[in-house]
N, C-alpha and C positions, 0 to 999 in steps of 0.2 A: 440473413446478413444484409445490412444496409450498405449500399454502394453510393459513393459520392464522387464527383469529379475531383481531380487532383488539386490540392491546395498546398502551397508552400508552408503556411502556418500549421496546417494539420500534420504535414510531414515533419516539421520541426518539433512539434509536441511529441509525436511518436518516437522520433529519434532521441529526444531528451530522456524520455521514459526508458527506452531500451539501453541507454548508456549509463544508467545509474541503478544502484541497489538501495538508494536512500528512501524509497517509498514516498515520493513527494506529494504534496497537496496541490490542488489547482492553483492556489495563491503562490506557492513556491515555483511552480512551472511558469506562471505568468511573470513573476519577478525576474526569473532568469532569462526569459525570451523577449521581454518588452524592449530592452535596449537594442536587440537585433531586428525587431519588428515593431516600430513605434506605433503603428495603427492596430496592434493586437489588443483585443479587449478580454477582460476576465470572462465575459459571457462566451466568447469564442473558445476559450480553453475549456470551460465547463461543457459546452455543447459537444466538443470533440472528445472529451473524456467519456461522456455518456455514449457517444457513437462507438468508441473503442470498446467500451464495456459491453454494449449490445452485440458487437461483432466477436466478442471473446478475445480481443487483443490485449486487454488489461483486466485486472480484477481490483476491486476495492477491498483493502485490507481491513478497513473499519474507520471510525471517526475518533480521533485522538486530539486533545487540545482544541476541540471544536472544529476540526478540519478533517474532511474525508481524505484518506491517503490511498495511493494507487501503486500497484505492483505490475511490472511488465511480465514477471514470471507467473504464468497462469497455471503451471503444474501445481498440484496440491503439495504444500510444504508448510511446516510450522514457522511461527515468528516469535521473536522475543521483543516485547514492547516496554520501553523504559517509562515508568509512571511519573518520572520527574520531567525529563526533557522531551519525551514522546518520540525518541529515536526508535526506529523499527529495524530489526535485524532479521535476515533470513537465517534459518537454522537448517543444517544438514544432519538430520537425525534419522536413524535407521528404522524407526517404527512407522506404522501406517494406521491412521484412524479408520481407513476402510475396513480393517480387520474387525472393527466393532460395529459396522453398519447393521448386521443382523441383530446384535444385542440391543441397539438403540431402537430398531424397528419393532422388536418384540416388546420392549419396555413401553413404547409410545403407541403402538398400533399404527404407526405412520410409515412413510416410505422416505428413506434418506436419499438425497440426490447429490449432496456435496458436504464437505466439512471445512471448518476453519479452526485450527489449533493455534492458540497464542499463550505464551508464558509472559507474565507480568512481573516486573521488578525494577531494580535500578541497574542501568548499564554500567560498564566499567568506569567511564568518565564520571558519572554521578556518584558512584561508590567512592571513588578517589576524592571527589569534591566534598562529599558528606564526611569522609574521614578527616579531611583538612579542617572542616568546620568543627568537628568534634575535638580535634587536636587543639584548636585555638581556644576552646572553652576552658 
């Protein structure tokens, strides 16, 4: 675990992440915090996100729309990812991928240390939008 001295900007980044379930990118965090911290740089946001990830305080959900997205909830849980708007939603489903670790290890000869489950499709807003587009034709 990497320890650093206290930093208001680092604390603000962590607080922003903990207060949202939107799975923001570094750029989104930067845009939201820049008005509050005019000397904040995008590099500072990236460095702190990497520190948080190394410490296990956040996880990277993946790269969508060309941007890495971060989650404060580090417990294993599935996500729904909209392939149009790139919204990421946490899912509260009762299955566990850990039930299949032995199957995966047997199939690959490897050793599973973690998993990431994601469902891809259109979110409710994009389905409505697509419906409106189809209705207009």
